[in-house]
C-alpha positions as CSV (number, residue, x, y, z in Angstrom):
1,M,-6.1,-56.7,-7.4
2,S,-5.4,-57.7,-11.0
3,P,-8.1,-56.3,-13.2
4,R,-9.4,-58.4,-16.1
5,L,-10.7,-55.4,-18.1
6,R,-8.6,-54.7,-21.1
7,A,-7.9,-51.2,-22.1
8,P,-10.1,-49.8,-25.0
9,R,-8.2,-50.6,-28.2
10,T,-10.2,-49.0,-31.0
11,L,-10.7,-45.3,-31.6
12,R,-14.4,-45.9,-31.2
13,E,-14.0,-47.6,-27.8
14,R,-11.7,-44.8,-26.5
15,A,-14.0,-42.1,-27.8
16,G,-16.8,-43.8,-25.9
17,V,-14.9,-43.7,-22.6
18,W,-14.0,-40.0,-23.2
19,I,-17.6,-39.1,-24.0
20,G,-18.9,-40.9,-20.9
21,D,-16.3,-39.4,-18.7
22,Y,-16.9,-35.8,-19.7
23,A,-20.7,-36.4,-19.6
24,Y,-20.2,-37.2,-15.9
25,A,-18.0,-34.0,-15.4
26,L,-20.6,-31.8,-17.1
27,R,-23.4,-33.3,-14.9
28,S,-21.3,-32.5,-11.9
29,E,-20.8,-28.9,-13.0
30,S,-24.4,-28.5,-13.8
31,R,-25.5,-30.0,-10.4
32,S,-23.1,-27.7,-8.6
33,A,-24.3,-24.6,-10.4
34,R,-27.9,-25.4,-9.6
35,S,-27.4,-26.1,-5.9
36,R,-24.0,-25.9,-4.3
37,P,-23.9,-28.2,-1.2
38,D,-23.0,-26.7,2.2
39,P,-19.8,-28.4,3.4
40,V,-20.5,-27.6,7.1
41,P,-22.8,-30.5,7.7
42,F,-20.1,-32.9,6.5
43,E,-17.9,-31.8,9.4
44,Q,-20.0,-33.9,11.9
45,G,-18.8,-37.4,12.9
46,D,-16.9,-39.3,15.6
47,K,-14.4,-41.2,13.4
48,R,-11.0,-40.1,12.0
49,P,-11.3,-36.8,10.1
50,V,-10.9,-36.5,6.3
51,L,-9.6,-33.6,4.3
52,L,-11.0,-33.5,0.8
53,I,-8.8,-32.2,-2.1
54,P,-10.3,-32.2,-5.6
55,G,-8.4,-32.3,-8.9
56,V,-7.4,-29.4,-11.2
57,Y,-10.2,-27.1,-12.2
58,E,-12.5,-29.0,-9.8
59,R,-14.5,-27.9,-6.8
60,W,-14.8,-30.1,-3.8
61,E,-18.2,-31.2,-5.0
62,Y,-16.6,-33.5,-7.5
63,L,-15.8,-35.7,-4.5
64,L,-19.3,-35.5,-3.2
65,P,-20.2,-39.2,-3.8
66,V,-17.1,-40.3,-1.8
67,A,-17.6,-37.6,0.8
68,Q,-21.2,-38.6,1.4
69,A,-20.2,-42.3,1.9
70,L,-17.4,-41.3,4.3
71,N,-19.6,-39.0,6.3
72,D,-22.4,-41.6,6.4
73,A,-19.8,-44.0,7.9
74,G,-19.0,-41.4,10.7
75,H,-16.0,-39.6,9.2
76,P,-16.1,-35.8,9.5
77,C,-15.1,-34.3,6.2
78,F,-13.4,-30.9,5.7
79,I,-12.5,-28.9,2.6
80,V,-9.9,-26.3,1.8
81,P,-12.2,-23.3,1.0
82,R,-9.4,-21.1,-0.5
83,L,-8.6,-23.8,-3.0
84,Q,-11.7,-22.9,-5.1
85,R,-11.1,-24.6,-8.5
86,N,-7.6,-25.8,-7.7
87,S,-5.8,-24.0,-10.5
88,I,-2.8,-22.8,-8.4
89,P,0.5,-24.5,-8.2
90,I,0.8,-27.7,-6.2
91,P,3.1,-26.3,-3.5
92,E,0.8,-23.3,-2.9
93,A,-2.2,-25.6,-2.7
94,A,-0.4,-27.8,-0.3
95,R,0.3,-24.8,2.0
96,L,-3.4,-24.0,2.0
97,A,-4.2,-27.5,3.0
98,G,-1.7,-27.5,5.7
99,A,-3.1,-24.3,7.0
100,V,-6.6,-25.8,7.3
101,L,-5.1,-28.7,9.3
102,R,-3.7,-26.3,11.8
103,E,-6.6,-23.8,11.9
104,R,-9.1,-26.6,12.5
105,D,-6.7,-28.4,14.8
106,L,-7.2,-31.7,13.0
107,T,-5.2,-34.8,13.9
108,D,-4.9,-38.3,12.6
109,V,-6.3,-37.0,9.3
110,V,-6.6,-38.9,6.1
111,I,-6.4,-36.8,2.9
112,V,-8.9,-38.1,0.3
113,A,-8.1,-36.7,-3.1
114,H,-8.8,-36.9,-6.8
115,S,-6.2,-36.5,-9.5
116,K,-4.0,-33.4,-8.8
117,G,-5.4,-33.6,-5.3
118,G,-3.3,-36.7,-4.7
119,L,-0.1,-34.8,-5.6
120,I,-1.1,-32.0,-3.2
121,G,-1.7,-34.6,-0.5
122,K,1.7,-36.1,-1.1
123,H,3.2,-32.7,-1.0
124,V,1.5,-32.1,2.4
125,L,3.0,-35.3,3.7
126,A,6.5,-34.5,2.5
127,F,6.8,-30.7,3.2
128,D,3.7,-29.2,4.9
129,D,2.9,-31.3,7.9
130,P,5.6,-30.6,10.6
131,D,3.2,-31.5,13.4
132,R,2.4,-34.9,11.8
133,R,-1.3,-34.3,11.7
134,V,-1.8,-36.5,8.6
135,A,-1.9,-40.3,8.8
136,G,-1.9,-40.8,5.0
137,V,-3.4,-40.0,1.6
138,V,-6.0,-41.9,-0.3
139,A,-5.6,-40.8,-3.9
140,I,-8.1,-41.6,-6.6
141,A,-6.7,-41.5,-10.2
142,S,-3.7,-39.3,-9.4
143,P,-0.8,-38.8,-11.9
144,F,2.1,-39.6,-9.6
145,Q,4.4,-40.0,-12.6
146,G,2.9,-37.1,-14.4
147,S,0.8,-37.2,-17.6
148,T,2.1,-37.3,-21.1
149,L,-0.9,-35.2,-22.1
150,S,0.8,-32.3,-20.5
151,R,3.0,-32.0,-23.6
152,L,0.0,-30.7,-25.5
153,P,-0.4,-26.9,-25.8
154,L,-2.6,-26.8,-22.7
155,T,-3.1,-24.2,-19.9
156,R,-0.3,-23.6,-17.3
157,P,-2.1,-25.6,-14.5
158,L,-2.2,-28.6,-16.8
159,R,1.4,-28.3,-17.9
160,E,2.4,-28.7,-14.2
161,F,1.9,-32.5,-14.8
162,A,4.9,-32.8,-17.1
163,P,6.7,-36.0,-16.3
164,G,10.1,-35.5,-14.7
165,R,9.8,-31.8,-14.2
166,G,8.9,-29.3,-11.5
167,S,6.6,-30.5,-8.8
168,I,6.3,-34.0,-10.4
169,A,10.1,-34.4,-10.1
170,A,10.3,-33.1,-6.6
171,L,7.5,-35.4,-5.4
172,T,8.9,-38.4,-7.2
173,A,12.1,-38.0,-5.2
174,E,10.2,-38.3,-2.0
175,K,9.9,-42.1,-1.9
176,L,9.9,-42.9,1.9
177,I,6.4,-41.4,2.4
178,N,4.9,-43.5,-0.3
179,E,4.1,-46.2,2.3
180,H,1.5,-43.8,3.7
181,I,-0.3,-43.5,0.4
182,V,-3.1,-45.6,-1.0
183,S,-3.5,-45.1,-4.8
184,I,-6.8,-46.2,-6.2
185,Y,-7.1,-46.1,-10.0
186,P,-9.0,-47.4,-13.0
187,Y,-7.4,-49.9,-15.4
188,F,-7.8,-47.3,-18.2
189,D,-7.6,-43.6,-17.3
190,T,-8.4,-41.2,-20.1
191,H,-6.1,-38.5,-18.6
192,I,-3.3,-40.5,-17.2
193,P,-1.9,-42.9,-19.9
194,R,0.9,-44.2,-17.7
195,G,-1.6,-45.0,-14.9
196,S,-1.4,-44.1,-11.2
197,E,0.7,-46.9,-9.8
198,L,3.1,-45.5,-7.2
199,A,6.2,-47.6,-6.0
200,G,6.1,-48.3,-2.3
201,A,2.4,-47.3,-1.9
202,T,-0.6,-49.5,-1.6
203,N,-1.8,-49.7,-5.2
204,I,-5.4,-50.8,-5.9
205,A,-6.1,-51.1,-9.6
206,L,-9.8,-51.6,-10.4
207,P,-11.6,-52.9,-13.6
208,L,-12.9,-49.5,-14.5
209,S,-12.3,-46.9,-17.1
210,G,-12.4,-43.1,-17.1
211,H,-11.0,-40.3,-14.9
212,F,-13.9,-38.3,-13.5
213,R,-16.8,-40.8,-13.4
214,V,-14.8,-43.3,-11.3
215,L,-15.5,-41.0,-8.3
216,A,-19.1,-42.3,-8.3
217,E,-18.2,-45.9,-8.8
218,P,-19.2,-48.2,-5.9
219,L,-15.9,-50.1,-6.2
220,V,-13.9,-46.9,-5.8
221,I,-16.0,-45.7,-2.9
222,A,-15.8,-49.0,-1.1
223,E,-12.0,-49.1,-1.5
224,A,-11.7,-45.5,-0.3
225,L,-13.8,-46.3,2.8
226,R,-11.6,-49.3,3.6
227,A,-8.4,-47.4,3.1
228,V,-9.4,-44.5,5.3
229,A,-10.2,-46.9,8.1
230,A,-7.1,-49.1,7.6
231,L,-4.3,-46.5,7.5
232,P,-2.2,-46.7,10.7
233,R,-2.8,-43.8,13.1
234,T,-0.3,-41.0,13.0
235,H,1.9,-40.3,16.1
236,R,2.6,-36.6,16.5
237,A,6.1,-35.6,17.6
238,P,6.3,-34.5,21.3
239,E,7.1,-31.0,20.3
240,A,4.0,-30.8,18.2
241,F,1.7,-30.9,21.3
242,D,0.7,-27.7,22.9
243,L,2.0,-27.4,26.4
């Protein structure tokens, strides 16, 4: 899809997007603090399972609008409880996600993720899924090429997004698995100046702006639902089955 929305050009326009985006994030934090939803009821459903992975410093509740729509459509949704606020390195987070797949004996799974969660999902595909339990990743606003904002004097978890270094470089080298990834992203992302396009993946650019608030956008939710249903089924290797 070729979006017609131009990127905000003036400082005032960009400031408006930032303010609106962080207002959404603050509302999400406030809602979570008042009444944290129980993830267990989301595990019910008869369609292909989904593993939810939030972004850096986010709890799974950030993905609640997407999770609710997926669950309403019949997809059981699971979380990675030990991930908490997702401030640990990408490889470590991916190992935790892989452990959940095995502990819950989930197969033909689609990882639905936001921001850093998309990188974790790709890491699972590349290095942490020997049993081929994961069919693919649906990533929303994920910095597959890193983010130039990581050059600012930020915290260590945010510096992990430095382009061409560390986990970003390792994941960029893993190109063959990109065909199992659907990248959904806004035309203007406040946190990812280079955007979220991933060569070899299914890229869906939407006429939206922001980074956090896109998780509640009907366009994003609709595309995520379609992508989860459309990804080809995974075929586990014979040695992966229990005898």
